[in-house]
N, C-alpha and C positions, 0 to 999 in steps of 0.2 A: 460460429465459434461451438465444437462440440463439447460438451461437457465430459471429463475424462471418466467419469464413473456411470455415467448414463443412467444414475440412478440418485436416490436420496441418500444423502450422506448427513447422518444425526449427530456426528460428534466430529470435533475440530482436532486434528492431531496437534500435539505440544511438541515443539522444538527448542531445544537447549542447546546454547553455546557457552563460550566461557563464562560470560556476565550476564546473559540475559536469558528470559524464557518468553516464547512466544506461544501463546494459549487463546482458546476461544474467548471471546467476549462473555462477562456475566453481567446480569443485571444490575449487581453493586459497583460496576465500573463509570455506571453514568455519571456521578459527581465528577471525577478524574477526568471523562472525557469532555463534558461540559467546561470545566476547567480550561482544559489544552484548547479546544475549539472556540472559545470564547476569546483567547488571548490573541491580539490584533497581531504580534511577532508571527504566532503560528499561521495566521490567515492571511497574513500581507501576500503571501505568493500564491495561495489555495483560495481562489475566489474572491480574496480581498475584503470580505465581510465577515466579521466574528460570528459565530452560530450560537444560540441560546438554546436552552433545553430541548424545547420540542424538536429543531433541525437534527440537534445532535442524537436523539433518540431515534429519529427518522432513520438518519446515517448507521447508527448501532444495529436496528433491526436488518436495514439491507445487507449488512456485512454478514449476520445470522443466516439469512436468505440467501446468500450466494454460496454458502455451504451446502445448504440444504438442496438447492436447484441446481447448482453448476458444479459442484465438487471441489470448488476452491473458494477464496476468501479473505478476509481479514482477520490477523490475531491481534490482541491486545500484546503490547510488548511491557514485560516487568522485568525488574532486577532480580536475578536470581536469589541474591543472598538477603535481601530486604524485601521483595515481592512489591516494591515500588513500582507503580505505574508509571512509565517511561513514554509510551506513545502507542502509534499503531501502525502496522505494515501489512500489506497483502495484495491480492489478485482480484481483480473485478472485472466485469463487462457491464458499464454503466450505461450502454447505450446512447452513448453523446450525440447529440444532435451536431450537424456540422463538424464532424471530426473522423470522416472515414477511415483515417490511418489507425486509429484506437479500435477499429473493429478486426485489425488484423492478426490479433492475438489477446491473451489476456494482459491488462494493463496492471503494471505493478504501482502502488502506493504506498507513500509512508508519510508521517507527521509524529514529530516528537515533541514534548514539553519544554518549553525553552530553558529550565534549569538542566535538561540531559544534552542541549547542543554543544558542540566542539568537544565531545568525547570519544568519538569514535563508533557510538551506539548505533548511527544509523547505517553505516557501513558494515557493521557485523550483523544487522538483523536483515538489511540486504542481503547479505551473503547467504545467511541461513534461510530466507525465504526461497532464494534463488535456488539453492541445493535443495529443497523439497520440490521445486518447479521441476528442475530437472530428472528428478524421480518419479513425479506423479502425474504432470502434465505430458499430453501429448505432443510430439515433434513440432514446432513452429518455431514463433518467435513472440517473445514478450514486449509490450510497447511501453512507453511511459510519455507523459506529457508533463512539462516541466516550464514554468515562467522563466522568460529569458533572462531575468534579473537575480535569480536564485541560483547563485555561484556556488553556495554551499550543497544544494540537492545535485548540481551538474557535476561538481568534484566527485561525488560519492558515486554516482552513476558512472562516472569515467573511469573511476578507481575499481569498479565491478564488472568492467567490458562492455558497458552500453555504448553504442555508437550512435552520432547523430543521423537521423534519418531525413529531417527537413525543417527548415525553420519557416514558421509561419504565423498566424494569428489565431486565437481562440477567445470567445467572448469579448473580442476588441481588444485584447492584451497580446504583446508579441511573446511567443512560445517556442519551446523546442521540442521537437518528436524525437524519441530515440527509441532503440530497439537492441535485443539481444537475442539470439537463438537461446531456445529452452525446449525442454522435454525428452522423452526418450521413443525411441522406435517403439510403435505398438502394434 
């Protein structure tokens, strides 16, 4: 996977939708990120184990590092009107062992704090991230890995045009690999 910028990116683009703002993570996001990633509702389908401060901090640093090294990464999602932390969304190259399908393009991922589930925020954020990706990433495909039982995320991805690529397993759990065309001719 070739980084779109082929160089260092020191700033994260801000994207605004009708209700949301996608922005780069800040150091002071850590408490909200820890609260989200330590919630069993959030992690039920994402690894299955709640994360504490150390693991969440490493995740946050990886998000920032993606922007610098790859030219894409994760955004913090907040409500536009209140600046309340909603969750995270973005593109990554996690170099996942045993998942060659995920090396076919940037991997889209998202997680929202439980109090924001069921409000359409995930769909709104995914559409915004994909719109950015269509403008900024090289032509190819965007991939996604979703636990087979995560009906809500599968619905969001179907609503924005992702298609099932393959049903398989990852880390001993049944998963669905999905993909969507992304990017522009460069």
